[in-house]
Phi, psi and omega in degrees: 000137179253170175257153181287140177225132178205160174267119178276111185284175175300152187301327181295334182257002184293130178295149183291333182228128169285147171303150181304320183292343183275046181219152166244169184239136171234162180186174182228025178072017174221328177206180184208166179218147173263133178241121181282161177293350175269004179088007182259131168274111185244011171206122179198126177242101183299149173082317180198158185307317189263015176284159175300147184284155166246334171241118181212035180291349173291340178256340174200108186297334184263322188250355188279331183092149183198163173238099182268141178202110185195163177293155176270051181198151174303136183208143169283145180236145173225142184227137180200168176268139169304131192310132175061032177218178172250029173269126187258135180239126175246119183256143180239125180246106182242173182297327186260359180171178179231134179219166177216151174248124177259115181250131177197161170248121185302132173224108177257328170206188185276000188223331189301125180048041184298332183280352182286320179054061183273135175244122185245134175237112182250122182255130178232134172265119186257341176210144176064219178212149182214138171275143181234155169229134173242141174224120177254111186231076179289147174227099191289150176055055182058028180084013183264341182253137174281165179210165176244160179236133176224138179259127182243177182296154176078023178072027182259130176240131184243129173259119181246125171238169181303327186249349187205143175234138177238143179243130178252125171244147185212146177274356176239162183291136176237156178228151176277145176223087187069239178261011178250171175233136180232156177211131174242128184207162180235137178242140172251168186310127179094348180270158181219159173222151183229136169240133177230131180244119183244143166280132180234163181134151182063229181284350183269111181259155177302141181215131180297162176226079180293171184302318183295319180293322178299320179292320178298317179293323176301310182295321178295322180290322174302313181298320180300308185294322180290323176295319179295313183293335181296345177286345184296136177261001184286124180232014186274192175297161176060034184299320182298316181289323178295317180290326175295322177296320179296316178298324178293317178299320178296321177299330182271010180266133175266101191304322182302332181240343186087001179293152176238121182283153179293325176196158181272004187240167178229136169066021167288129195285144172279345173214125180299125182085000183262183185254002181278072185232113189233158178267117185251019186272040183227180183254117178268127177302328181302328182284349192302307183298321180293321178299308183296318179300309184295315182296315180291320179299326181273348178102009181268074186289326180297317180293319178297318180295319180296321181291319177297322178296320176299314181297325187266336186247326184270342180264130180255126176290149182209172177257083184245183181296337177260013183092198183293340179248145165270163179283338180211161180218162172291165183293347175256008179091000182292153185257344183271112182228057187304130179275130178227148175264131177265081191291345180281348179261137185279343182089157180300119183054036178077019182271092179253157006275157170270130184239145165239148189078173183214114184289349178284356187302329183259011177291151170275115177228097189293340183294338185296335181291322176294320180298316181293311182295324178297321179296320179290325175298314180296320179293320178296328183280316187248346181253254180237152177300143180295143175287162183298323178296321178297319180294322177300320178294317178301314181298319179298316181293318182292322176298322177296318179299318179301329183275332192236005186298331186269059178230151171288149180210188180266338173064195194299325185269003174053046181297157180239033181246014179102157185287153176219168175271080186284136178298317184301322179295318177298317180303313184284336170295319175300317179299316181303313183288315184297318180291322177297321178296323178296315180300313182299317181293319182291321186261353183068036184271153180291138181199154177275069187301318180301315180293315181299315181296318180297316181290319177305313181292326178296318178295317180303311182292327178297315180295314185292329181271319188251348178266352181262133179253111176300330180292317182269349187053047184199156168285141190241177187296311181207165181295147176085010179209174181239028182279135176277153182210132183293344180296338179291349174301341179284349184302309177285330180295328179272003179065029175280324183223148178296137179293350178252006179297134181306321179295323179289317180299324177293320177297317180299319177295317181297317178298318180298324181284324189257324188248356184253134178223106179054050180078346181273138188241126172280148177297311182191177178262109182299337177288321179280332181226082183304136184248011177087005180233151179276155171089174180261177176218167179274188175282148181265120186295326178298321179295325179296321177286326172301319180298317176302313183292322178295319177297316182294322179290334177277000179085006181268068192289323179297316178295318181297317183292319178296317179298321180293314180298321176296318179299325180296332180288345179271353174296158176279183186298338179261006181081022183255151180235135165280183182293324187226164174242129181279182187298329181254021176088008181279151177279133177223156183092178183298149196214137342283159185257125181299315184304318180296316181290328173296316180293325176299313180300314181297315180296316180297316181298312184285324177292318179299318179294322179292326180286340176078000000 
């Protein structure tokens, strides 16, 4: 893994938007922030992942708000993580000196002072001397709420909005500039400065953060992340990338419930200037099996148990348009995720609309039932036996699948062009029933085996007869057409078909010819299969890792390893992946994406085992 390096130009020439890939992520297991290689925090939602933003200049450079901190001189920058932690370091190399900004949110355990939500920025001059400027410009509620600024005793500055108050403490002098706060200071070799931004209110009172306390919190946070990562059992190839993916997944975990968000951001575009901009700060049921698989394989049993507990206790089954399950939930298990357009924000590089909430929440996506039951099967196999209440829920869901599997739906890609008979949905309905049957047989649990077995076999024959295209010599996206779709890569991964089956090998070749470009895999061709949205999209990184795993399971190890190594070159300087990769290798879409890092872990684990 390399560190990012760039020349930071004079402020007059600074671009309004950093590329998505030019960021690292910090967090405290409740929320997260993006820190650019220019030293600016341009995305931060205090208190929790899905709260309204106070820094969102990545979505609107003028109205979004930001926390800028950088030298007052042109400087080369490099950014990396303090080893084996989620503490981010941005270094500045200028003619007169070298300095670094250490960004982190203190984590000493999963609960202590959890409501404080402290964000610390520690500046150190390591060589020579450098002048710095800091500007703290919050814009509350996605820039919709006004706020006031007041300076209090002890170097405390408070930003008050109707719904939220933040307190800034600093070891250097700050001044108000309208509704912003600025500070100009100079550091010489060996000197440091600290800025701390706290959410205050209720029992959380403003508290200074002197240099000594900042260092103590830094060291305590280092110990926390290293102690957590030491639980990993992974000793294979690509250990650094696997562990960075694990650390990223932990950052995307909401500790109070164990939920894992799909991404910490909203509306980062899948196409610059396009409309494919979605809010990913929620929990997708689809990610469940991948989460549990990756966490258990690496040895993180507590996280797997917490996530299963969230799935089984915080989610309430209901009789809705998508059946008893929704495709996604809030990090606290809530079901209402109303999609709204934030029309006052211009979007990243003008990519509008900016959205909060997600209107796909009520879509019928039958594949989620397979994902959930598979996650519980994996947990029962490698974690702890399912409780009796959990098994009752599994039976209820599987009986529902037996009754409703033969319906058109929106499926894995959440298309907005109307329902189809998607192969992937049939596949995952088969998984739901087959995994439940395995649990019942292994544990001797009560189940309607005759019905389950009959429906499972019926789904299998439906896929083999109607999901196969003699014209394409491949399994296709949905019945009644010959469109290819990368989601069928899950067929051998889900153990539906042998990875050496002639029909599967023919499908793998067809996918490689049509949807794969230099190891990168497109979901499908929107021109051949309109999805109800305008514009093109990049390659989907999760599909690229699925392709690696499918190649390795088919015994094509040289191809799999080369494809995997190529995929690693598309990570950003911190080893992070957005949802998609653009035509020239740029990261696009919400960032970083949990699903991609889960697929990386799975591909690395299985490829390493196949290579021996």
